[in-house]
The first five atom37 places (N, CA, C, CB, O) and aatype in JSON, in Angstrom:
{
  "aatype": [20, 20, 20, 20, 20, 20, 20, 20, 20, 20, 20, 20, 20, 20, 20, 20, 20, 20, 20, 20, 20, 20, 20, 20, 20, 20, 20, 20, 20, 20, 20, 20, 20, 20, 20, 20, 20, 20, 20, 20, 20, 20, 20, 20, 20, 20, 20, 20, 20, 20, 20, 20, 20, 20],
  "atom_mask": [
    [1, 1, 1, 1, 1],
    [1, 1, 1, 1, 1],
    [1, 1, 1, 1, 1],
    [1, 1, 1, 1, 1],
    [1, 1, 1, 1, 1],
    [1, 1, 1, 1, 1],
    [1, 1, 1, 1, 1],
    [1, 1, 1, 1, 1],
    [1, 1, 1, 1, 1],
    [1, 1, 1, 1, 1],
    [1, 1, 1, 1, 1],
    [1, 1, 1, 1, 1],
    [1, 1, 1, 1, 1],
    [1, 1, 1, 1, 1],
    [1, 1, 1, 1, 1],
    [1, 1, 1, 1, 1],
    [1, 1, 1, 1, 1],
    [1, 1, 1, 1, 1],
    [1, 1, 1, 1, 1],
    [1, 1, 1, 1, 1],
    [1, 1, 1, 1, 1],
    [1, 1, 1, 1, 1],
    [1, 1, 1, 1, 1],
    [1, 1, 1, 1, 1],
    [1, 1, 1, 1, 1],
    [1, 1, 1, 1, 1],
    [1, 1, 1, 1, 1],
    [1, 1, 1, 1, 1],
    [1, 1, 1, 1, 1],
    [1, 1, 1, 1, 1],
    [1, 1, 1, 1, 1],
    [1, 1, 1, 1, 1],
    [1, 1, 1, 1, 1],
    [1, 1, 1, 1, 1],
    [1, 1, 1, 1, 1],
    [1, 1, 1, 1, 1],
    [1, 1, 1, 1, 1],
    [1, 1, 1, 1, 1],
    [1, 1, 1, 1, 1],
    [1, 1, 1, 1, 1],
    [1, 1, 1, 1, 1],
    [1, 1, 1, 1, 1],
    [1, 1, 1, 1, 1],
    [1, 1, 1, 1, 1],
    [1, 1, 1, 1, 1],
    [1, 1, 1, 1, 1],
    [1, 1, 1, 1, 1],
    [1, 1, 1, 1, 1],
    [1, 1, 1, 1, 1],
    [1, 1, 1, 1, 1],
    [1, 1, 1, 1, 1],
    [1, 1, 1, 1, 1],
    [1, 1, 1, 1, 1],
    [1, 1, 1, 1, 1]
  ],
  "atom_positions": [
    [[70.95, 87.92, 270.67], [70.37, 87.32, 271.85], [70.84, 85.86, 271.91], [68.81, 87.41, 271.82], [70.77, 85.14, 270.92]],
    [[71.32, 85.45, 273.08], [71.8, 84.08, 273.17], [70.63, 83.11, 273.35], [72.8, 83.93, 274.34], [69.49, 83.53, 273.52]],
    [[70.93, 81.83, 273.32], [69.88, 80.8, 273.37], [69.06, 80.84, 274.65], [70.49, 79.45, 273.21], [67.85, 80.63, 274.61]],
    [[69.71, 81.11, 275.78], [68.99, 81.16, 277.05], [68.02, 82.33, 277.04], [69.97, 81.28, 278.23], [66.86, 82.18, 277.42]],
    [[68.49, 83.51, 276.62], [67.62, 84.68, 276.55], [66.47, 84.46, 275.56], [68.42, 85.91, 276.14], [65.33, 84.82, 275.86]],
    [[66.75, 83.88, 274.42], [65.72, 83.62, 273.42], [64.68, 82.65, 273.96], [66.34, 83.07, 272.12], [63.48, 82.83, 273.75]],
    [[65.13, 81.64, 274.65], [64.22, 80.66, 275.23], [63.34, 81.29, 276.3], [65.02, 79.49, 275.82], [62.13, 81.04, 276.33]],
    [[63.92, 82.11, 277.16], [63.14, 82.79, 278.2], [62.17, 83.78, 277.58], [64.07, 83.51, 279.19], [61.04, 83.92, 278.05]],
    [[62.58, 84.47, 276.54], [61.73, 85.43, 275.85], [60.51, 84.72, 275.27], [62.52, 86.15, 274.74], [59.39, 85.23, 275.39]],
    [[60.71, 83.57, 274.65], [59.59, 82.79, 274.11], [58.69, 82.28, 275.24], [60.12, 81.6, 273.28], [57.47, 82.26, 275.1]],
    [[59.29, 81.88, 276.34], [58.53, 81.38, 277.49], [57.66, 82.49, 278.08], [59.49, 80.81, 278.56], [56.51, 82.27, 278.44]],
    [[58.23, 83.68, 278.18], [57.47, 84.83, 278.69], [56.3, 85.13, 277.77], [58.38, 86.07, 278.82], [55.2, 85.4, 278.25]],
    [[56.52, 85.08, 276.48], [55.43, 85.31, 275.53], [54.32, 84.29, 275.73], [55.96, 85.25, 274.08], [53.14, 84.65, 275.76]],
    [[54.69, 83.02, 275.87], [53.7, 81.95, 276.05], [52.88, 82.17, 277.32], [54.39, 80.59, 276.1], [51.67, 81.95, 277.32]],
    [[53.52, 82.6, 278.38], [52.8, 82.86, 279.63], [51.92, 84.1, 279.5], [53.8, 83.04, 280.8], [50.78, 84.11, 279.97]],
    [[52.43, 85.12, 278.86], [51.7, 86.38, 278.72], [50.4, 86.19, 277.96], [52.57, 87.4, 278.01], [49.36, 86.72, 278.37]],
    [[50.43, 85.46, 276.86], [49.22, 85.34, 276.03], [48.1, 84.55, 276.72], [49.56, 84.67, 274.71], [46.95, 84.63, 276.31]],
    [[48.43, 83.81, 277.76], [47.4, 83.09, 278.5], [46.43, 84.04, 279.2], [48.04, 82.17, 279.53], [45.29, 83.66, 279.47]],
    [[46.87, 85.25, 279.48], [46.08, 86.19, 280.26], [45.47, 87.33, 279.45], [46.91, 86.76, 281.34], [44.79, 88.19, 280.01]],
    [[45.71, 87.35, 278.15], [45.25, 88.47, 277.33], [43.84, 88.25, 276.79], [46.2, 88.69, 276.17], [43.44, 87.13, 276.48]],
    [[43.1, 89.35, 276.7], [41.8, 89.28, 276.03], [42.03, 89.29, 274.52], [40.87, 90.48, 276.47], [43.16, 89.45, 274.06]],
    [[40.96, 89.11, 273.76], [41.1, 88.99, 272.3], [41.74, 90.21, 271.66], [39.75, 88.75, 271.68], [42.57, 90.07, 270.77]],
    [[41.36, 91.41, 272.11], [41.91, 92.63, 271.52], [43.42, 92.72, 271.78], [41.2, 93.88, 272.08], [44.19, 93.0, 270.86]],
    [[43.82, 92.5, 273.01], [45.23, 92.56, 273.36], [46.02, 91.48, 272.64], [45.41, 92.42, 274.87], [47.13, 91.72, 272.17]],
    [[45.44, 90.32, 272.54], [46.1, 89.22, 271.85], [46.32, 89.56, 270.38], [45.28, 87.93, 271.98], [47.38, 89.27, 269.82]],
    [[45.33, 90.18, 269.76], [45.49, 90.54, 268.35], [46.57, 91.6, 268.15], [44.17, 91.04, 267.79], [47.21, 91.64, 267.1]],
    [[46.78, 92.45, 269.15], [47.83, 93.47, 269.05], [49.22, 92.85, 268.99], [47.74, 94.42, 270.23], [50.09, 93.34, 268.28]],
    [[49.43, 91.78, 269.73], [50.77, 91.21, 269.81], [51.02, 90.04, 268.88], [51.03, 90.78, 271.2], [52.18, 89.78, 268.54]],
    [[50.0, 89.35, 268.45], [50.21, 88.16, 267.62], [50.85, 88.48, 266.27], [48.88, 87.45, 267.39], [51.67, 87.72, 265.77]],
    [[50.48, 89.6, 265.7], [51.0, 89.94, 264.38], [52.44, 90.44, 264.44], [50.13, 90.99, 263.74], [53.26, 90.07, 263.6]],
    [[52.75, 91.29, 265.43], [54.04, 91.97, 265.45], [55.06, 91.41, 266.44], [53.83, 93.39, 265.76], [56.24, 91.74, 266.37]],
    [[54.62, 90.56, 267.36], [55.54, 90.12, 268.41], [55.44, 88.62, 268.68], [55.27, 90.89, 269.69], [55.59, 88.19, 269.83]],
    [[55.2, 87.86, 267.68], [55.05, 86.42, 267.86], [56.3, 85.82, 268.49], [54.75, 85.73, 266.51], [57.4, 85.96, 267.95]],
    [[56.13, 85.14, 269.62], [57.21, 84.51, 270.38], [58.25, 85.49, 270.91], [57.9, 83.48, 269.53], [59.37, 85.09, 271.22]],
    [[57.9, 86.76, 271.03], [58.82, 87.77, 271.54], [58.16, 88.48, 272.73], [59.2, 88.8, 270.43], [57.44, 89.46, 272.56]],
    [[58.42, 87.97, 273.92], [57.8, 88.51, 275.13], [58.13, 89.96, 275.38], [58.22, 87.71, 276.31], [57.26, 90.74, 275.79]],
    [[59.36, 90.34, 275.14], [59.76, 91.74, 275.37], [59.01, 92.68, 274.43], [61.28, 91.9, 275.18], [58.5, 93.72, 274.85]],
    [[58.95, 92.32, 273.18], [58.27, 93.16, 272.2], [56.77, 93.21, 272.48], [58.52, 92.65, 270.78], [56.15, 94.26, 272.36]],
    [[56.19, 92.08, 272.86], [54.76, 92.03, 273.19], [54.46, 92.95, 274.36], [54.32, 90.59, 273.51], [53.49, 93.71, 274.34]],
    [[55.31, 92.89, 275.39], [55.12, 93.74, 276.57], [55.21, 95.21, 276.18], [56.16, 93.41, 277.65], [54.43, 96.03, 276.66]],
    [[56.15, 95.55, 275.31], [56.3, 96.95, 274.87], [55.07, 97.41, 274.1], [57.56, 97.1, 274.0], [54.57, 98.52, 274.33]],
    [[54.57, 96.59, 273.19], [53.38, 96.93, 272.42], [52.19, 97.16, 273.34], [53.05, 95.83, 271.4], [51.47, 98.15, 273.19]],
    [[51.98, 96.26, 274.28], [50.86, 96.39, 275.21], [51.02, 97.61, 276.11], [50.72, 95.14, 276.06], [50.04, 98.31, 276.38]],
    [[52.22, 97.85, 276.58], [52.46, 99.01, 277.44], [52.16, 100.31, 276.71], [53.91, 99.02, 277.94], [51.5, 101.19, 277.26]],
    [[52.63, 100.43, 275.48], [52.37, 101.62, 274.69], [50.88, 101.77, 274.39], [53.17, 101.59, 273.39], [50.34, 102.88, 274.46]],
    [[50.23, 100.68, 274.06], [48.81, 100.73, 273.73], [47.98, 101.21, 274.93], [48.33, 99.36, 273.27], [47.15, 102.11, 274.8]],
    [[48.2, 100.6, 276.07], [47.4, 100.92, 277.24], [47.84, 102.18, 277.96], [47.43, 99.78, 278.19], [47.13, 102.66, 278.85]],
    [[48.98, 102.72, 277.59], [49.42, 104.0, 278.15], [48.9, 105.17, 277.32], [50.96, 104.04, 278.23], [49.17, 106.32, 277.63]],
    [[48.16, 104.87, 276.26], [47.57, 105.93, 275.44], [48.4, 106.33, 274.24], [47.34, 107.11, 276.26], [48.06, 107.29, 273.55]],
    [[49.47, 105.61, 273.99], [50.3, 105.91, 272.83], [50.09, 104.85, 271.78], [51.79, 106.0, 273.22], [51.06, 104.31, 271.24]],
    [[48.86, 104.55, 271.47], [48.51, 103.47, 270.55], [48.94, 103.83, 269.13], [47.0, 103.18, 270.59], [48.44, 104.8, 268.55]],
    [[49.85, 103.08, 268.59], [50.34, 103.37, 267.22], [49.34, 102.93, 266.15], [51.68, 102.66, 266.99], [49.51, 103.28, 264.98]],
    [[48.3, 102.18, 266.53], [47.32, 101.7, 265.56], [46.16, 102.66, 265.39], [46.8, 100.34, 265.97], [45.36, 102.5, 264.47]],
    [[46.06, 103.66, 266.26], [44.92, 104.57, 266.2], [45.1, 105.63, 265.15], [44.69, 105.22, 267.54], [44.24, 106.48, 264.97]]
  ]
}
């Protein structure tokens, strides 16, 4: 990932966490810190019923 993509990815993560409740935030903080794409994937899978933590 180049610097521009990495910077945007971190920016997306920062914006995303502003809107998350505590449960959702805990899902992404451990596995997707500063990774907006990964955080979005984790949340999408969780709320689509494919929760890997269950």
